[in-house]
C-alpha positions in Angstrom: -54.8 60.4 39.2 -52.8 62.1 36.7 -53.5 63.2 32.9 -51.0 64.0 30.4 -51.6 65.8 27.2 -49.2 65.9 24.2 -48.9 67.7 21.1 -46.6 67.1 18.5 -45.8 69.7 15.8 -45.5 68.5 12.2 -42.4 69.6 10.9 -39.8 72.5 12.0 -41.1 74.7 9.3 -44.7 74.7 10.6 -45.5 76.8 13.4 -48.1 75.6 15.9 -51.3 76.7 14.5 -53.5 76.4 17.7 -54.5 78.9 20.4 -53.3 77.3 23.4 -55.2 79.4 26.1 -57.3 76.4 27.3 -54.3 74.3 27.7 -52.4 77.1 29.6 -55.3 77.5 31.8 -55.7 73.9 32.5 -51.7 73.7 33.3 -52.5 76.5 35.9 -55.4 74.4 37.6 -53.9 70.9 37.7 -50.4 70.3 38.7 -50.2 66.9 37.6 -51.1 67.4 33.9 -48.0 67.4 31.5 -47.9 68.7 28.0 -45.1 68.7 25.7 -44.1 69.6 22.1 -42.2 67.5 19.6 -41.4 67.4 15.9 -43.2 65.2 13.6 -44.9 65.2 10.0 -48.1 65.1 11.5 -49.6 66.5 14.7 -50.8 64.3 17.6 -52.8 64.8 20.6 -52.9 62.3 23.3 -55.0 62.1 26.4 -53.9 59.5 29.1 -56.1 58.2 31.9 -53.9 56.3 34.5 -57.0 54.7 35.9 -57.0 52.2 32.9 -53.8 52.9 31.4 -55.8 54.0 28.1 -55.0 56.5 25.7 -57.0 58.6 22.8 -54.7 59.2 19.9 -55.5 61.9 17.3 -53.3 63.1 14.4 -53.9 66.6 13.1 -53.4 68.1 9.6 -51.1 71.3 9.4 -53.3 74.5 8.6 -52.4 77.2 6.2 -53.4 79.9 8.8 -52.7 80.3 12.6 -55.9 82.1 13.3 -58.1 78.9 14.3 -58.9 78.9 17.9 -59.4 75.2 18.5 -58.9 75.3 22.1 -61.0 78.4 22.9 -64.1 76.0 23.9 -64.0 72.6 24.8 -67.5 72.0 23.1 -66.6 73.5 19.7 -65.5 71.2 17.0 -62.7 72.1 14.5 -62.6 70.6 11.0 -58.7 70.4 10.7 -58.8 67.7 13.5 -59.3 64.3 12.3 -59.4 61.1 14.3 -57.4 58.2 12.8 -56.6 55.5 15.4 -56.4 54.6 19.2 -54.1 52.6 21.0 -53.1 51.4 24.6 -49.9 53.1 25.7 -49.1 50.6 28.2 -47.8 48.0 26.0 -46.1 50.1 23.7 -43.9 52.0 26.0 -43.8 50.1 29.1 -45.3 51.9 32.3 -43.5 50.5 35.3 -45.9 49.3 38.0 -46.7 51.1 40.8 -44.3 51.0 43.6 -46.5 49.5 46.0 -47.6 46.8 43.6 -47.7 43.7 45.6 -47.4 40.4 43.7 -48.5 38.4 46.3 -51.4 40.3 47.4 -52.5 40.3 43.8 -52.1 36.4 43.7 -54.1 35.8 46.7 -56.9 38.0 45.4 -57.0 36.0 42.0 -56.8 32.7 43.8 -59.9 33.6 46.0 -61.6 34.6 42.9 -60.6 31.4 41.0 -61.8 29.3 44.0 -65.3 30.9 43.8 -65.5 30.5 40.2 -64.5 26.7 40.4 -67.4 26.1 42.7 -69.9 27.6 40.2 -72.0 25.0 38.6 -73.1 27.0 35.5 -72.3 30.3 33.7 -74.8 32.6 35.1 -73.2 31.8 38.6 -70.0 32.5 37.2 -71.0 35.8 35.8 -72.5 36.5 39.4 -69.2 35.8 40.9 -67.2 37.6 38.6 -69.5 40.7 39.0 -68.7 40.6 42.7 -64.8 41.0 42.0 -64.0 44.6 43.2 -62.0 45.2 40.3 -64.9 44.4 37.9 -67.3 46.2 40.1 -65.3 49.3 40.0 -64.3 49.4 36.4 -67.8 48.6 35.0 -69.6 51.0 37.5 -67.0 53.5 36.2 -67.9 52.8 32.5 -71.4 51.6 32.9 -72.9 53.9 30.3 -70.1 53.4 27.8 -70.1 49.6 28.0 -73.7 49.1 28.3 -73.9 50.7 24.9 -70.9 48.7 23.5 -72.6 45.5 24.7 -75.9 46.2 23.5 -74.9 47.4 20.1 -72.4 44.6 19.5 -74.9 42.1 20.8 -72.4 40.0 22.7 -73.9 36.9 24.5 -73.3 36.1 28.1 -70.3 34.1 27.7 -68.5 36.8 25.7 -69.4 39.5 28.4 -67.9 37.0 31.1 -64.8 36.8 29.1 -64.3 40.5 28.9 -65.0 40.7 32.7 -62.7 38.2 33.6 -59.8 40.1 31.6 -60.7 43.0 33.9 -60.5 40.8 36.8 -57.1 39.6 35.9 -56.3 43.4 35.7 -55.7 43.5 32.0 -58.5 46.2 31.1 -55.8 48.3 29.3 -56.3 45.9 26.3 -59.7 47.5 25.6 -57.8 50.9 24.7 -60.1 54.1 25.0 -63.5 52.7 24.3 -64.8 53.0 27.7 -63.6 56.9 27.9 -66.8 58.8 28.0 -68.0 62.1 29.3 -69.1 61.4 32.9 -71.1 63.7 35.3 -69.0 62.2 38.1 -66.0 63.6 36.7 -64.2 67.0 37.8 -64.9 69.9 35.6 -61.3 69.6 34.5 -61.7 66.1 33.3 -65.2 66.8 32.0 -63.7 69.4 29.7 -60.9 67.3 28.5 -63.2 64.3 27.8 -65.7 66.3 26.2 -63.1 67.6 24.0 -62.3 64.0 23.3 -65.7 63.1 22.3 -65.8 65.9 20.0 -62.9 64.9 18.2 -63.9 61.2 18.3 -67.2 62.2 16.6 -65.3 63.8 13.7 -65.3 61.5 10.6 -62.0 61.2 8.7 -63.7 61.7 5.2 -66.3 64.1 5.6 -66.3 65.7 8.8 -70.2 65.1 9.4 -69.5 63.7 13.0 -70.7 60.2 12.0 -69.9 57.5 14.7 -68.0 54.4 14.0 -69.6 51.1 13.1 -72.5 49.7 15.0 -73.6 53.2 16.1 -70.7 53.4 18.6 -67.2 54.7 18.6 -65.6 51.4 17.2 -64.5 51.5 13.6 -64.6 48.5 11.6 -61.0 47.4 12.3 -61.6 47.7 16.1 -64.8 45.9 15.8 -62.9 43.1 13.8 -60.2 43.4 16.4 -62.7 43.0 19.2 -64.2 39.7 17.7 -60.7 38.6 17.2 -59.8 39.0 20.9 -62.8 37.4 22.2 -62.0 34.3 20.1 -58.2 34.4 21.6 -59.4 34.6 25.3 -62.2 32.2 24.8 -59.5 29.7 23.5 -57.5 30.6 26.6 -60.5 30.3 28.9 -61.4 26.9 27.6 -57.8 25.3 27.0 -56.5 26.3 30.4 -59.5 25.4 32.3 -57.7 22.8 34.2 -55.8 25.6 36.1 -58.7 28.1 35.9 -59.0 29.7 32.6 -58.1 33.5 32.1 -57.7 33.9 35.9 -55.7 30.8 36.2 -53.5 31.8 33.4 -52.7 35.2 35.1 -52.2 33.5 38.4 -49.5 31.2 37.1 -47.8 34.3 35.3 -47.7 36.1 38.3 -46.4 33.2 40.6 -43.6 32.7 38.0 -42.7 36.2 37.8 -42.6 36.4 41.7 -40.5 33.8 42.5 -37.2 35.2 43.8 -35.6 32.1 45.4 -35.4 28.8 43.8 -34.7 25.3 44.9 -31.4 24.1 44.3 -30.1 20.6 43.8 -29.2 18.4 46.8 -31.0 21.0 49.1 -33.5 19.6 51.5 -37.0 21.3 52.4 -38.2 21.2 55.5 -41.9 20.0 56.0 -44.6 21.2 58.8 -43.1 18.0 60.6 -39.6 18.7 61.6 -38.5 15.2 61.8 -39.3 14.6 58.2 -37.7 16.1 55.0 -38.4 15.9 51.5 -35.0 15.5 49.6 -34.5 16.0 45.8 -31.2 15.4 44.2 -30.1 15.6 40.4 -27.7 13.3 38.9 -26.3 12.6 35.4 -28.6 9.9 33.7 -27.6 6.7 32.4 -27.8 6.4 28.5 -27.9 3.6 26.0 -24.9 4.8 23.7 -25.5 3.8 20.2 -22.1 5.1 19.0 -20.4 2.7 21.4 -22.4 -0.6 21.3 -23.0 -0.9 17.6 -24.4 -4.5 17.6 -27.0 -3.5 20.0 -27.8 -0.2 18.1 -28.3 -2.4 14.8 -30.6 -4.7 16.8 -32.7 -1.9 18.3 -33.2 -0.4 14.6 -34.6 -3.7 13.4 -36.9 -3.5 16.3 -37.9 -0.1 15.2 -38.4 -1.4 11.7 -40.3 -4.2 12.9 -42.5 -2.0 15.0 -43.2 0.4 12.3 -47.0 -0.8 11.8 -47.5 0.2 15.5 -46.1 3.4 15.4 -47.5 7.1 14.6 -45.5 10.4 14.1 -46.2 13.6 15.8 -44.7 17.0 14.7 -45.3 20.0 16.7 -45.1 23.0 14.1 -47.0 25.5 16.0 -44.2 27.7 17.1 -43.6 31.2 15.7 -39.9 30.7 14.9 -39.3 34.5 15.3 -35.5 33.9 15.3 -35.6 32.6 11.6 -37.0 35.7 10.2 -38.4 33.9 7.4 -40.2 36.2 5.0 -42.3 35.5 1.8 -40.0 37.3 -0.8 -43.1 38.0 -3.1 -45.8 39.2 -0.5 -43.4 40.3 2.5 -45.7 38.0 4.7 -43.9 36.2 7.8 -43.8 32.5 7.4 -43.6 29.6 9.8 -40.3 27.4 10.3 -42.2 24.5 8.2 -42.0 26.5 5.1 -38.4 27.2 5.1 -37.0 26.2 1.8 -34.1 24.0 2.8 -32.1 21.7 0.4 -34.6 22.3 -2.5 -37.7 21.7 -0.3 -39.6 22.8 2.7 -38.8 21.7 6.2 -42.0 19.9 6.2 -41.4 17.9 3.1 -38.1 16.9 4.7 -39.8 15.2 7.5 -42.2 13.3 5.3 -39.1 12.1 3.2 -37.4 10.8 6.1 -40.6 9.1 7.3 -41.1 7.6 3.7 -37.7 6.2 3.9 -38.3 4.2 6.8 -41.4 3.0 5.4 -39.7 2.1 2.2 -37.0 0.1 4.1 -39.9 -1.9 5.7 -41.5 -2.6 2.4 -38.1 -3.7 0.9 -37.5 -6.0 4.2 -41.1 -7.4 4.4 -42.8 -6.8 1.0 -45.8 -4.9 2.7 -46.7 -1.3 2.5 -46.9 0.4 5.8 -48.3 4.2 5.9 -47.6 5.7 9.2 -50.3 8.2 10.4 -48.9 11.9 11.2 -50.5 14.2 13.7 -49.3 18.0 13.3 -49.9 20.4 15.8 -50.3 24.1 14.1 -51.3 27.2 15.3 -52.4 30.7 14.0 -49.0 32.4 14.4 -47.7 33.6 10.9 -50.9 31.8 9.3 -49.0 28.6 10.3 -52.3 26.6 10.1 -53.0 27.7 6.7 -49.6 27.5 5.2 -49.4 23.8 6.4 -52.8 22.9 5.1 -52.2 24.5 1.8 -48.7 22.8 1.5 -50.0 19.2 2.3 -53.1 19.9 -0.2 -50.7 21.1 -3.2 -48.6 18.1 -2.7 -51.6 15.8 -2.5 -50.8 14.9 1.1 -47.5 13.5 0.0 -49.3 10.5 -1.7 -50.3 9.2 1.7 -54.1 10.2 1.5 -55.9 12.8 3.7 -57.0 10.3 6.2 -53.4 9.6 7.3 -53.1 13.1 8.5 -54.4 14.9 11.6 -54.1 18.6 11.8 -54.8 20.2 15.1 -54.2 23.8 16.1 -52.8 25.2 19.3 -54.1 28.3 21.1 -52.4 31.6 20.9 -51.7 33.1 24.6 -51.2 36.7 25.5 -47.6 37.8 26.0 -46.7 39.7 29.1 -44.3 42.2 30.5 -41.4 41.0 32.5 -42.0 43.6 35.1 -45.3 43.1 36.4 -47.2 40.4 34.2 -49.3 43.0 32.3 -50.4 41.9 28.8 -48.8 43.5 25.8 -51.1 45.1 23.3 -50.3 46.7 20.0 -53.6 48.6 19.8 -57.1 48.5 21.3 -58.3 44.9 21.5 -55.0 43.7 20.0 -53.2 41.8 22.7 -49.6 40.5 21.4 -50.1 36.7 21.3 -47.8 33.8 20.8 -48.1 29.9 20.8 -48.1 28.8 24.2 -45.3 26.4 23.7 -45.1 22.8 22.4 -46.0 21.2 25.7 -49.7 22.0 25.0 -49.5 19.1 22.4 -50.6 16.6 24.9 -53.8 18.0 26.4 -54.7 19.5 23.0 -54.3 16.2 21.6 -56.5 14.7 24.0 -59.1 17.5 23.6 -59.1 17.2 19.7 -59.3 13.3 19.6 -55.7 12.6 18.4 -55.1 9.8 20.8 -58.4 8.2 19.6 -57.4 8.6 16.0 -54.2 7.0 16.6 -55.9 4.0 18.4 -58.3 3.9 15.5 -55.3 3.3 13.3 -53.9 0.6 15.4 -51.0 2.7 16.9 -49.6 2.5 20.5 -46.5 4.5 20.2 -45.3 7.4 18.4 -42.0 9.3 17.7 -42.0 13.2 18.2 -39.6 15.5 16.3 -39.2 19.2 15.7 -39.2 20.6 12.2 -36.2 22.3 12.3 -33.9 19.5 13.4 -32.9 18.2 10.0 -30.8 15.3 11.0 -33.0 13.6 13.7 -33.6 10.7 11.3 -29.9 9.9 10.5 -28.8 6.5 10.7 -30.2 4.2 13.5 -31.1 7.0 15.9 -35.0 7.3 15.4 -35.5 3.9 14.7 -33.5 2.5 17.7 -35.5 4.9 19.8 -38.8 3.7 18.7 -37.8 -0.1 18.7 -36.6 0.1 22.5 -39.7 1.9 23.5 -42.0 -0.7 21.8 -39.8 -3.9 22.6 -39.3 -2.9 26.4 -42.7 -1.3 27.0 -41.4 2.0 28.0 -43.7 5.0 28.7 -41.4 7.7 27.2 -37.9 7.9 25.8 -35.2 10.6 24.6 -32.8 10.6 21.7 -30.0 12.4 23.2 -26.2 13.5 22.6 -23.4 15.7 23.9 -24.4 19.1 24.6 -22.6 22.1 23.2 -21.2 24.7 25.8 -23.4 27.5 26.2 -26.0 26.3 23.7 -29.7 27.4 23.8 -30.9 23.9 24.8 -31.7 22.0 28.1 -30.4 18.9 29.5 -31.7 15.4 30.5 -31.2 14.6 34.2 -32.0 11.7 36.8 -34.3 13.0 39.6 -33.8 11.2 42.9 -36.6 12.1 45.5 -37.2 11.0 48.9 -40.9 12.1 49.8 -42.3 12.6 53.2 -43.4 9.1 53.6 -39.8 7.8 53.5 -40.3 6.4 49.6 -37.8 6.9 47.1 -38.9 8.0 43.5 -36.8 8.0 40.4 -37.1 9.2 37.0 -35.6 10.9 34.1 -36.6 14.5 33.5 -35.5 17.8 31.8 -34.2 21.1 32.7 -34.6 24.0 30.2 -31.6 26.2 29.6 -33.9 29.0 30.8 -34.0 27.3 34.2 -30.5 26.6 34.9 -30.1 29.6 37.3 -32.8 28.2 39.5 -30.8 25.0 39.9 -27.5 26.7 40.6 -26.3 25.3 37.3 -23.9 27.2 34.9 -21.9 26.6 31.9 -18.8 27.9 33.5 -16.0 25.3 33.4 -14.8 26.2 36.9 -18.3 25.6 38.4 -19.2 22.5 40.2 -21.4 21.7 37.4 -19.8 21.0 34.1 -23.2 20.6 32.0 -21.9 19.6 28.7 -19.8 16.7 30.2 -22.0 15.4 32.8 -25.5 16.0 31.4 -26.6 15.0 27.9 -28.5 17.6 25.7 -32.2 17.5 25.4 -33.1 17.5 21.9 -36.8 17.0 21.8 -36.7 13.8 19.9 -39.0 11.7 21.8 -40.7 8.2 21.9 -44.1 8.4 23.7 -46.3 5.4 24.7 -49.7 6.7 23.4 -52.0 5.2 26.2 -49.5 6.8 29.0 -49.5 10.0 27.4 -53.2 10.1 27.0 -53.8 9.4 30.6 -51.8 12.2 31.6 -53.4 14.6 29.0 -56.8 13.9 30.2 -56.2 14.7 33.7 -58.2 17.7 34.6 -55.5 19.5 36.4 -52.0 21.2 35.7 -50.2 17.7 35.0 -51.9 18.0 31.8 -49.6 21.0 30.9 -46.1 19.8 31.8 -43.0 21.9 32.4 -44.9 25.5 32.8 -42.3 28.1 32.4 -42.3 31.7 31.8 -39.1 32.8 29.9 -38.6 36.5 30.0 -35.0 36.6 28.9 -35.7 37.8 25.5 -37.7 40.7 24.1 -41.1 40.4 22.6 -41.1 42.5 19.4 -44.2 43.8 17.7 -45.4 46.4 15.3 -47.7 49.0 16.5 -50.5 50.9 14.7 -48.2 53.4 13.5 -45.8 50.8 11.8 -43.2 51.1 14.3 -41.3 48.3 15.6 -41.5 47.9 19.5 -39.5 45.8 21.9 -40.5 45.1 25.3 -38.6 42.5 27.7 -41.4 40.0 28.3 -42.7 36.3 27.5 -45.6 34.1 27.9 -46.7 31.1 29.8 -45.2 28.0 28.0 -45.4 24.3 28.4 -42.5 21.9 27.4 -43.6 18.8 25.8 -40.6 16.7 27.0 -41.7 17.1 30.6 -44.5 14.7 30.2 -41.8 12.5 31.3 -42.2 14.1 35.0 -45.5 11.9 35.2 -43.6 8.6 34.6 -41.5 8.3 37.9 -41.0 5.0 39.5 -41.2 4.5 43.4 -39.0 2.4 45.4 -39.5 1.6 49.1 -35.8 2.2 49.7 -32.8 3.9 48.0 -31.6 2.1 44.8 -29.9 4.8 42.9 -27.2 2.3 41.5 -29.5 -0.3 40.2 -32.5 1.7 39.0 -31.4 2.3 35.6 -33.3 -1.0 34.0 -36.6 -0.7 36.1 -37.5 2.7 35.0 -40.3 3.5 32.7 -38.3 5.9 30.8 -34.9 5.7 28.9 -32.3 7.6 26.9 -30.4 6.5 23.6 -27.3 8.5 23.0 -25.4 9.1 19.8 -23.0 11.3 17.9 -24.5 15.0 18.0 -24.3 15.2 14.1 -26.6 12.3 14.0 -29.2 13.4 16.6 -29.6 17.1 16.3 -28.5 20.0 14.2 -31.1 22.7 13.7 -31.9 25.3 11.1 -33.8 27.6 13.8 -32.3 31.0 13.4 -31.3 33.3 10.7 -27.8 33.9 10.3 -27.0 37.6 10.7 -24.5 39.7 8.6 -21.1 39.6 10.3 -22.1 36.7 12.6 -19.3 34.3 13.2 -21.1 31.6 14.5 -23.0 28.9 12.5 -24.7 27.3 15.5 -28.5 26.5 15.0 -28.5 28.3 11.7 -29.4 26.7 8.1 -25.7 27.2 7.2 -24.5 25.2 10.0 -27.0 22.5 9.8 -26.0 21.9 6.1 -22.4 21.3 7.2 -23.6 18.6 9.6 -25.3 17.0 6.6 -22.0 17.0 4.5 -20.2 15.6 7.5 -22.7 12.7 7.8 -22.3 12.0 3.9 -18.7 12.1 4.2 -18.8 9.5 7.2 -21.1 7.5 4.7 -18.9 7.5 1.5 -15.6 7.4 3.4 -16.3 3.9 4.7 -16.9 2.8 1.1 -13.6 3.5 -0.1 -14.4 6.7 -1.7 -11.8 9.5 -1.2 -13.3 12.7 -0.2 -11.7 16.1 1.1 -11.9 16.4 4.6 -14.2 18.6 6.2 -13.2 21.1 9.0 -15.1 22.9 11.7 -17.7 25.5 11.1 -15.3 28.4 11.9 -13.4 27.4 8.5 -16.6 27.9 6.4 -17.8 31.2 8.0 -16.8 33.1 4.9 -17.2 30.7 2.3 -19.1 27.9 1.1 -18.7 24.3 2.3 -15.9 22.1 0.4 -18.3 20.2 -1.6 -22.0 19.5 -1.5 -23.5 16.1 -1.3 -27.2 15.5 -0.8 -28.4 11.9 -0.9 -32.0 10.7 -0.8 -32.8 9.1 2.7 -34.3 6.2 1.0 -30.8 5.2 -0.2 -30.8 4.0 3.5 -32.0 5.2 5.8 -29.9 3.0 7.8 -26.0 3.9 6.9 -25.4 -0.2 6.9 -27.9 -0.2 3.8 -26.6 3.0 2.2 -23.0 1.7 2.1 -24.2 -1.2 0.2 -24.7 0.8 -2.8 -21.4 2.8 -2.9 -18.0 1.1 -3.7 -14.8 3.1 -4.4 -14.1 6.1 -6.3 -13.5 9.7 -5.5 -15.1 13.0 -5.2 -12.8 16.0 -5.7 -13.0 19.4 -3.6 -15.7 21.7 -5.1 -17.8 18.9 -6.5 -21.5 18.5 -6.1 -23.4 15.2 -6.1 -27.4 14.9 -5.6 -28.7 11.6 -5.7 -32.7 11.6 -6.0 -33.3 7.9 -6.4 -33.5 4.9 -4.1 -32.4 2.1 -6.5 -28.8 3.0 -7.2 -25.5 1.7 -7.5 -22.2 3.6 -7.5 -19.1 1.4 -8.3 -15.6 3.2 -9.0 -16.7 6.5 -10.0 -14.5 9.5 -10.2 -16.3 12.8 -9.7 -14.9 16.1 -10.5 -17.6 18.6 -10.9 -21.4 18.2 -10.6 -23.5 15.2 -10.9 -27.2 15.3 -10.4 -29.6 12.4 -10.7 -33.3 12.9 -10.5 -35.8 10.2 -10.6 -39.7 10.9 -11.1 -40.6 7.9 -9.1 -38.1 7.6 -6.5 -40.0 5.2 -4.2 -42.6 4.2 -6.5 -45.5 5.2 -8.5 -49.0 6.6 -7.6 -52.5 5.4 -8.0 -56.0 7.0 -7.6 -57.8 5.0 -4.7 -61.4 4.4 -4.3 -62.0 7.8 -2.6 -60.2 9.9 -5.3 -57.1 10.3 -3.4 -53.3 10.0 -4.9 -51.5 7.0 -3.0 -47.8 6.3 -3.5 -47.4 2.6 -4.2 -43.8 1.5 -2.8 -41.7 -0.3 -5.2 -44.0 0.2 -8.3 -42.0 1.4 -11.3 -39.1 3.0 -9.5 -36.5 4.7 -11.4 -33.0 3.1 -11.3 -29.4 4.3 -11.9 -26.2 2.4 -12.2 -22.8 3.8 -12.5 -19.7 1.5 -12.9 -16.1 2.6 -13.9 -17.2 6.2 -14.9 -15.4 9.6 -14.9 -17.4 12.5 -14.6 -15.6 15.7 -15.5 -17.0 19.3 -15.8 -16.7 22.9 -14.5 -19.5 22.3 -11.9 -20.6 25.1 -9.3 -19.3 28.5 -9.8 -18.2 28.6 -6.2 -17.6 32.6 -6.6 -21.1 33.6 -7.3 -22.2 35.9 -4.5 -25.9 34.8 -5.0 -25.2 31.1 -4.1 -27.2 29.9 -1.0 -25.9 26.5 -0.3 -28.4 25.6 2.3 -31.1 26.1 -0.1 -29.3 24.3 -2.8 -29.7 27.3 -4.9 -26.5 27.7 -6.7 -25.1 29.0 -9.9 -23.3 26.3 -12.1 -20.9 26.4 -15.0 -21.7 22.8 -16.2 -23.3 19.8 -14.8 -24.2 16.3 -15.7 -28.0 15.8 -15.1 -29.7 12.5 -15.6 -33.5 12.9 -15.2 -35.5 9.5 -15.2 -39.2 9.5 -15.9 -41.5 6.6 -15.1 -39.4 3.4 -14.5 -36.6 4.5 -16.7 -33.1 2.8 -15.9 -29.8 4.7 -16.7 -26.9 2.6 -16.7 -23.4 4.0 -17.8 -20.4 1.6 -17.6 -16.5 2.3 -18.4 -17.4 5.9 -20.0 -16.2 9.3 -19.5 -19.1 11.8 -19.1 -17.3 15.2 -19.8 -18.8 18.8 -20.0 -22.4 19.9 -19.7 -24.9 17.3 -20.5 -28.5 16.7 -19.6 -29.8 13.1 -20.1 -33.5 12.5 -19.9 -34.4 8.9 -20.0 -38.1 7.8 -20.2 -39.8 4.5 -19.9 -43.7 3.9 -19.9 
């Protein structure tokens, strides 16, 4: 065992004010004790105990005199020394695992423990088993006095004690910090002296030096006590949610197994079984797709099926991710915000999802004369107060006029982040493990646990579409409707919306898996491989490789159709199949802020599940090999379309000097404008051609066109409302009205049309909720043979944020329609700056 002690002097102008005779004596008696000096604005004293990787941290105030003899006796107190905080050091500055650390031995130990726990019928039996674990026994015996006082004082119940012991059994006791370091008669005189000194320092109160203990009569400050309670909730959630793999112990087993893998299965390789005469063969092929961009007639038919089937459909939004790459911060409070709150094109991303959904519902209303309100299930998390922000947004917008009963919010658990080197949990301070959401794949098991499937069933829904909040084009034209239509019409269990994959993109691929099992039968099914897993399958984006991913394999976009009963059957299974696609992505750094306010970065990750790999449970079995004719017989399918109609994400913040707009809000806006160009250019409207992203890295887009999705959403419908005209370079067109006609309009400048009732008016129902009534008192606008001339947007304004639609204008024509007002302009020229407010009640 080695101990280290460090003193940091305050500033170069201060001399060290302490008599270091005791320290020097200790150095002479103990070769493994190290102490160093540094220069800071405050002095710090660290005691490090290698047994449990814990550290006491004290900060001292500079003294006016150097006559103090703080270290002359370890049992004397000294007023200048004040205790501020404590922290676990291993997570902050990574401590490498011991050279003889054996992953496989540790996994075997934890698996043996898990097996015993699995056989326990009740909590008390589980406690007896966990107490028998050598690591738990050793740790709690070493800290018996201190921990018994903690447990007694904090009044933890048996289950909470069990959870803490599971953390120790998993080898993660360092997250407790220094709470267990106490003076112990079994220690050597050296350690006794140092720990007695630590005890003396710990007793010293920051405010009055009275030696008062922390809250609850034991050395836990209020902040630490609250952190302990918070940690207990987190590990309780892990224990309960991951019960199908063994709770906390099973979570750590899975982490270590994934970290320890050094060789991986490659496609087309055979794996010998115990019977040398039989082999299990796995092959990966490019999948067959239904190309909506080529078979336009079939695409239209599939979209009609999707509209017809809307009363049978639900909508699922996995919003629980931490969205660290987006770097979204509240400009007023400085609080980190989730992706759903990103202000994009004048509204949050979550509002954009609901607008797209309402556009499909409005089209259903126009075709069939009936109102259909789709139930929406939203998975949130505690990361960045995600759940609170999403709930507050929905409440503030009165649940989008849909009624509270049409929404089901359910919160996914946070899981510990781990070091890439040895699977140790990262922690920023005592009882503060660094936690992240456990990936969107937890959505299925969580939906089952929280009654979401039953909720959909109660609403009469048998299928659902799934899309992520950062993908702003997923509902463009026929894509989403055709996906749902084919899934419902053909009784499929799961479907993907896919497109061409960008080279070197951080996105996975869809593949067709062909397996021959040990019984000689063949199984087929569509699956996904995450981009983080390509190396495991010998895949690469190198154009000279045998695999050309962007050409052979379509991109996985996480736009899904799911058959709800089929998904529920998998989610209800009490094994790891309910957590599909478990991965540990450690290619990125985990960043967090320690208790000193310093930003730390450690290479690591957390156990994640991938929602799209639910598909791995829907393979079809054949008695003989039938690769060529298997497509139509599968329970899964893929629709394929142009990339700009399927995926364009606003998922990462564009950094200064970055020449790539891929997956940034700036880049996704360009795809929205490209889609608008495709719509209008087919209506004999002349527009400037839009180039590749690289042309707009240092400038804004060539023009701005933002069309409300309810103008369609099918482009075939949208194009019925636009006929002839022109839009000049640098112009701006925003249409927030569904009932609209444009005929021979020349736009050179800015035209903004805003309707209060885009889709209809609202009423208060019998439950006091605000409900939107489609088609009631809608605003309307008709422009025929009109010229609009003004100076429009100030394209040179440095503060313009085009993707927010936050721009400076010289002039604009703005038409505002209140109630069911109608604005009609025929054979006129609208020149200069004008605001027209039209009201009709």
